[in-house]
LUMMAR-704481 format. One record per residue (C-alpha): x, y, z; residue number from 1. Coordinates in pm, whole numbers, plus 50000, padded with zeros to 5 digits. Example, Ala and Ser with C-alpha at 12.3 -4.5 7.8 and 13.67 -1.06 7.14 Angstrom:
{site {51230, 49550, 50780}, 1}
{site {51367, 49894, 50714}, 2}
// end
This chain:
{site {32409, 77103, 73057}, 1}
{site {32596, 77148, 72746}, 2}
{site {32855, 76938, 72622}, 3}
{site {33183, 77114, 72383}, 4}
{site {33344, 76898, 72178}, 5}
{site {33731, 76976, 72168}, 6}
{site {33940, 76920, 71823}, 7}
{site {34183, 77190, 71738}, 8}
{site {34125, 77450, 72066}, 9}
{site {34271, 77227, 72306}, 10}
{site {34203, 77523, 72572}, 11}
{site {34003, 77722, 72782}, 12}
{site {34107, 78061, 72742}, 13}
{site {33968, 78241, 72427}, 14}
{site {33768, 77956, 72336}, 15}
{site {33498, 78124, 72156}, 16}
{site {33247, 77792, 72145}, 17}
{site {33331, 77691, 72480}, 18}
{site {33296, 78080, 72616}, 19}
{site {32950, 78076, 72425}, 20}
{site {32849, 77706, 72569}, 21}
{site {32920, 77835, 72944}, 22}
{site {32768, 78179, 72923}, 23}
{site {32435, 77945, 72892}, 24}
{site {32463, 77663, 73153}, 25}
{site {32690, 77409, 73300}, 26}
{site {32960, 77284, 73030}, 27}
{site {33098, 76907, 73037}, 28}
{site {33358, 76849, 72791}, 29}
{site {33515, 76639, 72556}, 30}
{site {33776, 76530, 72300}, 31}
{site {33742, 76213, 72048}, 32}
{site {33968, 76064, 71871}, 33}
{site {33869, 75976, 71541}, 34}
{site {33959, 75684, 71321}, 35}
{site {33950, 75893, 70976}, 36}
{site {34145, 76162, 71148}, 37}
{site {34412, 75927, 71326}, 38}
{site {34446, 75779, 70960}, 39}
{site {34627, 76098, 70854}, 40}
{site {34826, 76151, 71173}, 41}
{site {35201, 76025, 71289}, 42}
{site {35366, 75905, 71538}, 43}
{site {35478, 76273, 71622}, 44}
{site {35148, 76438, 71624}, 45}
{site {35020, 76200, 71868}, 46}
{site {35223, 76262, 72083}, 47}
{site {35213, 76597, 72086}, 48}
{site {34838, 76591, 72058}, 49}
{site {34824, 76353, 72401}, 50}
{site {35048, 76636, 72625}, 51}
{site {34858, 76891, 72488}, 52}
{site {34517, 76728, 72622}, 53}
{site {34701, 76674, 72917}, 54}
{site {34744, 77019, 72959}, 55}
{site {34419, 77047, 72888}, 56}
{site {34270, 76782, 73155}, 57}
{site {34476, 76983, 73431}, 58}
{site {34307, 77288, 73347}, 59}
{site {33971, 77104, 73352}, 60}
{site {34097, 76933, 73666}, 61}
{site {34239, 77286, 73831}, 62}
{site {33875, 77380, 73833}, 63}
{site {33697, 77071, 73961}, 64}
{site {33557, 76892, 73609}, 65}
{site {33783, 76669, 73412}, 66}
{site {33797, 76571, 73059}, 67}
{site {33554, 76351, 72890}, 68}
{site {33760, 76097, 72623}, 69}
{site {33632, 75868, 72389}, 70}
{site {33768, 75665, 72075}, 71}
{site {33528, 75602, 71795}, 72}
{site {33338, 75786, 71511}, 73}
{site {33209, 76089, 71620}, 74}
{site {32903, 76056, 71463}, 75}
{site {32806, 75812, 71691}, 76}
{site {32986, 75925, 71979}, 77}
{site {32829, 76225, 72046}, 78}
{site {32471, 76112, 72007}, 79}
{site {32562, 75875, 72306}, 80}
{site {32740, 76091, 72517}, 81}
{site {32489, 76379, 72470}, 82}
{site {32222, 76136, 72641}, 83}
{site {32373, 76012, 72891}, 84}
{site {32438, 76341, 73057}, 85}
{site {32136, 76452, 72932}, 86}
{site {32280, 76724, 72752}, 87}
{site {32053, 76980, 72574}, 88}
{site {32332, 77126, 72308}, 89}
{site {32657, 76984, 72166}, 90}
{site {32909, 77254, 72076}, 91}
{site {33231, 77318, 71845}, 92}
{site {33443, 77516, 71709}, 93}
{site {33470, 77512, 71327}, 94}
{site {33776, 77353, 71141}, 95}
{site {33807, 77427, 70770}, 96}
{site {33928, 77145, 70614}, 97}
{site {33759, 76908, 70345}, 98}
{site {33794, 76647, 70595}, 99}
{site {33684, 76806, 70910}, 100}
{site {33390, 76969, 70702}, 101}
{site {33247, 76656, 70626}, 102}
{site {33307, 76467, 70962}, 103}
{site {33111, 76786, 71060}, 104}
{site {32794, 76775, 70815}, 105}
{site {32785, 76391, 70943}, 106}
{site {32796, 76517, 71333}, 107}
{site {32520, 76778, 71264}, 108}
{site {32333, 76490, 71094}, 109}
{site {32344, 76292, 71327}, 110}
{site {32243, 76496, 71599}, 111}
{site {31970, 76590, 71443}, 112}
{site {31818, 76252, 71415}, 113}
{site {31910, 76239, 71797}, 114}
{site {31681, 76536, 71850}, 115}
{site {32000, 76726, 72043}, 116}
{site {32071, 77056, 71922}, 117}
{site {32431, 77197, 71784}, 118}
{site {32620, 77481, 71708}, 119}
{site {32946, 77535, 71572}, 120}
{site {33148, 77846, 71623}, 121}
{site {33408, 78025, 71423}, 122}
{site {33752, 78047, 71644}, 123}
{site {34098, 77898, 71529}, 124}
{site {34151, 78266, 71268}, 125}
{site {34034, 78624, 71323}, 126}
{site {33854, 78662, 71024}, 127}
{site {33675, 78385, 70843}, 128}
{site {33811, 78201, 70580}, 129}
{site {33493, 78329, 70373}, 130}
{site {33472, 78722, 70493}, 131}
{site {33786, 78887, 70278}, 132}
{site {33746, 78894, 69939}, 133}
{site {33808, 79105, 69641}, 134}
{site {33542, 79295, 69499}, 135}
{site {33442, 79062, 69282}, 136}
{site {33311, 78861, 69545}, 137}
{site {33609, 78565, 69502}, 138}
{site {33861, 78480, 69794}, 139}
{site {34189, 78605, 69754}, 140}
{site {34483, 78438, 69559}, 141}
{site {34711, 78720, 69588}, 142}
{site {34872, 78747, 69967}, 143}
{site {34954, 79127, 69922}, 144}
{site {34588, 79233, 69840}, 145}
{site {34468, 79008, 70153}, 146}
{site {34685, 79151, 70362}, 147}
{site {34587, 79516, 70289}, 148}
{site {34242, 79388, 70382}, 149}
{site {34302, 79191, 70673}, 150}
{site {34495, 79450, 70862}, 151}
{site {34262, 79710, 70803}, 152}
{site {33984, 79515, 70972}, 153}
{site {33804, 79498, 71336}, 154}
{site {33894, 79214, 71565}, 155}
{site {33718, 79077, 71850}, 156}
{site {33860, 79066, 72186}, 157}
{site {33985, 78704, 72313}, 158}
{site {33700, 78497, 72483}, 159}
{site {33619, 78486, 72844}, 160}
{site {33771, 78197, 73064}, 161}
{site {33497, 77971, 73173}, 162}
{site {33534, 77985, 73588}, 163}
{site {33487, 77644, 73808}, 164}
{site {33123, 77672, 73840}, 165}
{site {33073, 77684, 73438}, 166}
{site {33162, 77361, 73438}, 167}
{site {32999, 77041, 73511}, 168}
{site {33234, 76898, 73839}, 169}
{site {33394, 76559, 73795}, 170}
{site {33176, 76323, 74010}, 171}
{site {32902, 76437, 73828}, 172}
{site {33071, 76340, 73464}, 173}
{site {33183, 76017, 73683}, 174}
{site {32867, 75943, 73796}, 175}
{site {32671, 75981, 73421}, 176}
{site {32888, 75804, 73234}, 177}
{site {33225, 75617, 73416}, 178}
{site {33208, 75334, 73678}, 179}
{site {33114, 74936, 73615}, 180}
{site {32727, 75025, 73661}, 181}
{site {32717, 75345, 73429}, 182}
{site {32509, 75389, 73112}, 183}
{site {32804, 75344, 72851}, 184}
{site {33004, 75063, 73061}, 185}
{site {32865, 74774, 72853}, 186}
{site {33055, 74817, 72522}, 187}
{site {33051, 75170, 72509}, 188}
{site {33077, 75329, 72193}, 189}
{site {33191, 75138, 71968}, 190}
{site {33361, 74887, 72195}, 191}
{site {33555, 75141, 72329}, 192}
{site {33363, 75297, 72555}, 193}
{site {33411, 75695, 72749}, 194}
{site {33636, 75713, 73015}, 195}
{site {33657, 76034, 73261}, 196}
{site {34013, 76229, 73235}, 197}
{site {34155, 75860, 73075}, 198}
{site {34422, 75944, 72798}, 199}
{site {34533, 75656, 72586}, 200}
{site {34910, 75589, 72541}, 201}
{site {35056, 75593, 72166}, 202}
{site {35042, 75236, 72143}, 203}
{site {34663, 75236, 72203}, 204}
{site {34642, 75444, 71883}, 205}
{site {34832, 75254, 71659}, 206}
{site {35168, 75491, 71728}, 207}
{site {35484, 75468, 71833}, 208}
{site {35655, 75668, 72051}, 209}
{site {35848, 75907, 71813}, 210}
{site {36250, 76004, 71809}, 211}
{site {36190, 76340, 71802}, 212}
{site {36111, 76558, 72090}, 213}
{site {35762, 76700, 72028}, 214}
{site {35831, 77017, 72269}, 215}
{site {35617, 77166, 72514}, 216}
{site {35293, 77209, 72552}, 217}
{site {34959, 77348, 72678}, 218}
{site {34836, 77704, 72741}, 219}
{site {35057, 77767, 73002}, 220}
{site {35387, 77704, 72772}, 221}
{site {35225, 77896, 72499}, 222}
{site {35212, 78231, 72696}, 223}
{site {35566, 78177, 72883}, 224}
{site {35690, 78176, 72484}, 225}
{site {35477, 78401, 72329}, 226}
{site {35592, 78647, 72605}, 227}
{site {35941, 78588, 72656}, 228}
{site {35930, 78653, 72186}, 229}
{site {35696, 78964, 72270}, 230}
{site {35912, 79139, 72508}, 231}
{site {36265, 79223, 72313}, 232}
{site {36282, 78955, 72078}, 233}
{site {35997, 79067, 71825}, 234}
{site {36155, 79426, 71792}, 235}
{site {36367, 79321, 71537}, 236}
{site {36211, 79031, 71400}, 237}
{site {36179, 79159, 71027}, 238}
{site {36585, 79164, 71046}, 239}
{site {36688, 78838, 71195}, 240}
{site {36402, 78643, 71160}, 241}
{site {36586, 78461, 70812}, 242}
{site {36876, 78369, 71050}, 243}
{site {36820, 78035, 71228}, 244}
{site {37078, 78070, 71418}, 245}
{site {37018, 78315, 71599}, 246}
{site {36671, 78228, 71781}, 247}
{site {36451, 78480, 71665}, 248}
{site {36152, 78324, 71585}, 249}
{site {35844, 78299, 71785}, 250}
{site {35796, 77934, 71799}, 251}
{site {35433, 77918, 71857}, 252}
{site {35321, 77774, 71549}, 253}
{site {35240, 77414, 71745}, 254}
{site {35082, 77632, 71990}, 255}
{site {34901, 77744, 71751}, 256}
{site {34811, 77431, 71510}, 257}
{site {34638, 77233, 71832}, 258}
{site {34476, 77558, 71981}, 259}
{site {34638, 77568, 72278}, 260}
{site {34613, 77945, 72265}, 261}
{site {34387, 78130, 72094}, 262}
{site {34474, 78376, 71799}, 263}
{site {34218, 78677, 71946}, 264}
{site {34460, 78647, 72241}, 265}
{site {34829, 78608, 72061}, 266}
{site {34696, 78916, 71824}, 267}
{site {34657, 79136, 72141}, 268}
{site {34915, 79061, 72261}, 269}
{site {35104, 79169, 71911}, 270}
{site {34886, 79484, 71946}, 271}
{site {35073, 79558, 72264}, 272}
{site {35418, 79486, 72148}, 273}
{site {35288, 79757, 71847}, 274}
{site {35208, 79992, 72107}, 275}
{site {35572, 79906, 72313}, 276}
{site {35706, 79933, 71966}, 277}
{site {35594, 80310, 71887}, 278}
{site {35715, 80395, 72258}, 279}
{site {36056, 80287, 72144}, 280}
{site {36055, 80522, 71819}, 281}
{site {35910, 80809, 71990}, 282}
{site {35588, 80958, 71847}, 283}
{site {35725, 81153, 71519}, 284}
{site {36060, 81028, 71591}, 285}
{site {36295, 80752, 71437}, 286}
{site {36260, 80405, 71443}, 287}
{site {36502, 80197, 71613}, 288}
{site {36901, 80219, 71551}, 289}
{site {36825, 80205, 71158}, 290}
{site {36642, 80578, 71176}, 291}
{site {36344, 80617, 70968}, 292}
{site {35970, 80707, 71080}, 293}
{site {35869, 80310, 71148}, 294}
{site {35738, 80264, 70851}, 295}
{site {35995, 80084, 70690}, 296}
{site {36212, 79944, 70978}, 297}
{site {36249, 79989, 71305}, 298}
{site {36052, 79797, 71604}, 299}
{site {35730, 79887, 71485}, 300}
{site {35743, 79738, 71153}, 301}
{site {35927, 79422, 71306}, 302}
{site {35577, 79387, 71491}, 303}
{site {35390, 79391, 71222}, 304}
{site {35618, 79164, 71012}, 305}
{site {35509, 78939, 71275}, 306}
{site {35155, 79049, 71259}, 307}
{site {35155, 78981, 70870}, 308}
{site {35254, 78557, 70989}, 309}
{site {34945, 78540, 71163}, 310}
{site {34782, 78641, 70839}, 311}
{site {34969, 78434, 70618}, 312}
{site {34819, 78138, 70819}, 313}
{site {34496, 78279, 70758}, 314}
{site {34546, 78327, 70402}, 315}
{site {34593, 77964, 70365}, 316}
{site {34377, 77824, 70510}, 317}
{site {34127, 78041, 70324}, 318}
{site {34275, 77867, 70018}, 319}
{site {34203, 77563, 70182}, 320}
{site {33845, 77625, 70232}, 321}
{site {33755, 77759, 69928}, 322}
{site {33954, 77519, 69732}, 323}
{site {34005, 77142, 69956}, 324}
{site {34141, 77006, 69650}, 325}
{site {34480, 77161, 69714}, 326}
{site {34597, 76884, 69947}, 327}
{site {34640, 76637, 69650}, 328}
{site {34637, 76870, 69337}, 329}
{site {34824, 77173, 69239}, 330}
{site {34661, 77549, 69284}, 331}
{site {34810, 77634, 68971}, 332}
{site {34797, 77406, 68650}, 333}
{site {34981, 77411, 68356}, 334}
{site {34913, 77369, 68024}, 335}
{site {35100, 77076, 67958}, 336}
{site {35133, 76971, 68344}, 337}
{site {35528, 76932, 68497}, 338}
{site {35674, 76574, 68419}, 339}
{site {35864, 76521, 68792}, 340}
{site {36197, 76338, 68787}, 341}
{site {36135, 76202, 69097}, 342}
{site {36439, 75992, 69155}, 343}
{site {36387, 75799, 69465}, 344}
{site {36738, 75790, 69549}, 345}
{site {36802, 76168, 69576}, 346}
{site {36479, 76226, 69744}, 347}
{site {36522, 75940, 70040}, 348}
{site {36870, 76108, 70009}, 349}
{site {36709, 76471, 70093}, 350}
{site {36509, 76290, 70341}, 351}
{site {36822, 76166, 70554}, 352}
{site {36986, 76491, 70521}, 353}
{site {37305, 76344, 70282}, 354}
{site {37262, 76581, 69970}, 355}
{site {37601, 76752, 70038}, 356}
{site {37424, 77098, 70079}, 357}
{site {37495, 77172, 70385}, 358}
{site {37214, 77424, 70514}, 359}
{site {36957, 77174, 70330}, 360}
{site {37090, 76864, 70518}, 361}
{site {37108, 77091, 70856}, 362}
{site {36757, 77164, 70807}, 363}
{site {36663, 76798, 70713}, 364}
{site {36817, 76699, 71051}, 365}
{site {36673, 76892, 71243}, 366}
{site {36328, 76850, 71142}, 367}
{site {36466, 76451, 71262}, 368}
{site {36585, 76569, 71597}, 369}
{site {36367, 76823, 71739}, 370}
{site {36018, 76752, 71500}, 371}
{site {36062, 77139, 71400}, 372}
{site {36283, 77337, 71093}, 373}
{site {36347, 77677, 71101}, 374}
{site {36101, 77885, 70885}, 375}
{site {36380, 78013, 70640}, 376}
{site {36505, 77699, 70594}, 377}
{site {36188, 77526, 70541}, 378}
{site {36185, 77730, 70211}, 379}
{site {36562, 77604, 70108}, 380}
{site {36501, 77270, 70163}, 381}
{site {36150, 77313, 69979}, 382}
{site {36317, 77507, 69705}, 383}
{site {36555, 77200, 69659}, 384}
{site {36359, 76905, 69630}, 385}
{site {36158, 77041, 69389}, 386}
{site {36418, 77301, 69153}, 387}
{site {36702, 77091, 69228}, 388}
{site {36605, 76780, 69242}, 389}
{site {36303, 76818, 69024}, 390}
{site {36096, 76607, 69279}, 391}
{site {35689, 76675, 69288}, 392}
{site {35646, 76875, 69606}, 393}
{site {35393, 76580, 69681}, 394}
{site {35693, 76373, 69872}, 395}
{site {35783, 76651, 70061}, 396}
{site {35416, 76782, 70191}, 397}
{site {35400, 76390, 70289}, 398}
{site {35727, 76388, 70485}, 399}
{site {35678, 76718, 70704}, 400}
{site {35316, 76570, 70769}, 401}
{site {35541, 76248, 70877}, 402}
{site {35796, 76457, 71114}, 403}
{site {35646, 76786, 71168}, 404}
{site {35517, 76833, 71530}, 405}
{site {35320, 77149, 71386}, 406}
{site {35208, 77034, 71064}, 407}
{site {34930, 77260, 70962}, 408}
{site {34743, 77137, 70660}, 409}
{site {34662, 77477, 70515}, 410}
{site {34975, 77619, 70577}, 411}
{site {35200, 77288, 70475}, 412}
{site {35069, 77270, 70193}, 413}
{site {35038, 77621, 70056}, 414}
{site {35427, 77643, 70155}, 415}
{site {35516, 77351, 69945}, 416}
{site {35312, 77491, 69682}, 417}
{site {35468, 77816, 69678}, 418}
{site {35871, 77661, 69687}, 419}
{site {35701, 77419, 69421}, 420}
{site {35525, 77726, 69200}, 421}
{site {35279, 77584, 69170}, 422}
{site {35031, 77766, 69453}, 423}
{site {34879, 78086, 69503}, 424}
{site {35077, 78381, 69507}, 425}
{site {35358, 78215, 69313}, 426}
{site {35620, 78441, 69126}, 427}
{site {35748, 78290, 68774}, 428}
{site {35869, 77929, 68755}, 429}
{site {36230, 78084, 68733}, 430}
{site {36204, 78154, 69132}, 431}
{site {36535, 77858, 69208}, 432}
{site {36699, 77891, 69549}, 433}
{site {37064, 77847, 69561}, 434}
{site {37159, 77664, 69792}, 435}
{site {37500, 77731, 69870}, 436}
{site {37423, 78120, 69811}, 437}
{site {37085, 78103, 70114}, 438}
{site {37362, 77929, 70382}, 439}
{site {37574, 78141, 70307}, 440}
{site {37376, 78496, 70310}, 441}
{site {37134, 78362, 70625}, 442}
{site {37386, 78112, 70840}, 443}
{site {37786, 78283, 70733}, 444}
{site {37930, 78179, 71024}, 445}
{site {37804, 77835, 70978}, 446}
{site {37663, 77761, 71355}, 447}
{site {37319, 77653, 71229}, 448}
{site {37489, 77395, 71003}, 449}
{site {37741, 77264, 71230}, 450}
{site {37526, 77233, 71530}, 451}
{site {37300, 76993, 71301}, 452}
{site {37602, 76843, 71072}, 453}
{site {37864, 76727, 71325}, 454}
{site {38077, 76588, 71048}, 455}
{site {38175, 76961, 70938}, 456}
{site {38254, 77087, 71299}, 457}
{site {38562, 77255, 71318}, 458}
{site {38602, 77341, 70939}, 459}
{site {38615, 77712, 70844}, 460}
{site {38268, 77829, 70739}, 461}
{site {38369, 77975, 70447}, 462}
{site {38526, 77607, 70348}, 463}
{site {38151, 77507, 70456}, 464}
{site {38001, 77696, 70249}, 465}
{site {38256, 77672, 69962}, 466}
{site {38167, 77237, 69958}, 467}
{site {38034, 77216, 69638}, 468}
{site {38329, 77423, 69468}, 469}
{site {38606, 77161, 69625}, 470}
{site {38832, 76862, 69474}, 471}
{site {38728, 76526, 69618}, 472}
{site {39048, 76519, 69768}, 473}
{site {38960, 76869, 69925}, 474}
{site {38651, 76741, 70107}, 475}
{site {38780, 76339, 70181}, 476}
{site {39059, 76582, 70371}, 477}
{site {38796, 76823, 70538}, 478}
{site {38551, 76607, 70631}, 479}
{site {38542, 76256, 70496}, 480}
{site {38273, 76168, 70633}, 481}
{site {37993, 76413, 70505}, 482}
{site {37844, 76334, 70142}, 483}
{site {37957, 76525, 69801}, 484}
{site {37663, 76677, 69655}, 485}
{site {37446, 76504, 69497}, 486}
{site {37373, 76714, 69212}, 487}
{site {37468, 76994, 69042}, 488}
{site {37291, 77303, 69115}, 489}
{site {37374, 77497, 68806}, 490}
{site {37299, 77228, 68593}, 491}
{site {36971, 77158, 68770}, 492}
{site {36887, 77501, 68799}, 493}
{site {36903, 77442, 68397}, 494}
{site {36689, 77190, 68403}, 495}
{site {36462, 77346, 68586}, 496}
{site {36336, 77587, 68392}, 497}
{site {36390, 77423, 68047}, 498}
{site {36049, 77156, 68262}, 499}
{site {35862, 77440, 68357}, 500}
{site {35894, 77593, 68046}, 501}
{site {35781, 77227, 67863}, 502}
{site {35523, 77250, 68120}, 503}
{site {35415, 77586, 67997}, 504}
{site {35409, 77513, 67662}, 505}
{site {35676, 77690, 67567}, 506}
{site {36006, 77586, 67367}, 507}
{site {36292, 77487, 67639}, 508}
{site {36561, 77579, 67424}, 509}
{site {36350, 77910, 67314}, 510}
// end
């Protein structure tokens, strides 16, 4: 028997480690609620995790097996569970954060001490974070060059899905670890025991039910969403994805974050979409309504643009893998360091979605209501926090980590440091988004804004986009419950430029 340890891979299909274990022997599957990991969790992510585990458990039950659920330190839980099951080997898929790597090293040591074989696989990304390097052998710090090598590499096919006969049946699992007379019944692992298929409630883990809707979970829901996106929306993805009211993005981020669908399966599906895009253009023909050969516009370029989002995910994974300190430290160091303003009242207004900048407030309120935010709007609100409020990017990263159902350490950290001009692939420090221009450009009819900022409903879109220019009387007459801008963007832009110049050791007046 083999014991498979689920972590960020809550699926049976295209699961590299699970498939390898099932190829050798019957597999018992387990999930361990690790207190060290839960210390970094949030209400909405625990709710989303539990929903994903429920879907995973249903998949095992459909095959006559079940999911073993434990709570405690994995380096204690897994050797005890392996002994109770008489498992020859414990298998898992690698995670790439510093915390995960430290945990896995401790588990390997504990299993070795218990005389249990162990095996780890690369699964979460198409290309491992140490496999794409510069010609000098260094990890990439510029996405464009990374993408060129990423897109030229061969990818593995999806891993096979275990069948019912590959899995230990539920009765055998119960006999091994469950029941009043089971070998782990007396106190069990750190007095928490091991259950067959019993999932805790959030309160059992020290969390509350979130106010936001964590969204659908599980492989079936992931496939439905991916299929719907790749059937049509992907073919205009490059042209439409930045407009939050148009629903032109895939919304696959949470499914990938919890590993409810394999990245090889997703990439294979995009390759089928690419073939369909090429059929749309006709071999050697024109690409879409805009003409061209598909290299610069049209459905082929649109599908490639979506594939680039997968590459960005893996780029930031390799950044975190090689630089685990970036979770708390700037990737790019300035000679004199950045002195952030960090006004607590301004940061609080940003979190509430009450800055007086409509597109910013819409994004922050979408986050609160849906545990999600459109990607273009994420960039806008991040630029506003760091360049208009002159607040440390860590305030934003921590808030996103608490509120996003799809929070991913590598992606979120990379995005926040990009916005703050402290990260990789960073444009010069003078990249500063104008929040009013961004709103007018990407939400011209204010559909997205008014969906999440009800105080502005019924107003003409032009008036909304001119909010910063209106007099107090005009604002009071138009939308008395909506706040005036808490800062002057033009003035703060100049302050931001001066702040970064000082950080670079330059004369801000020069």
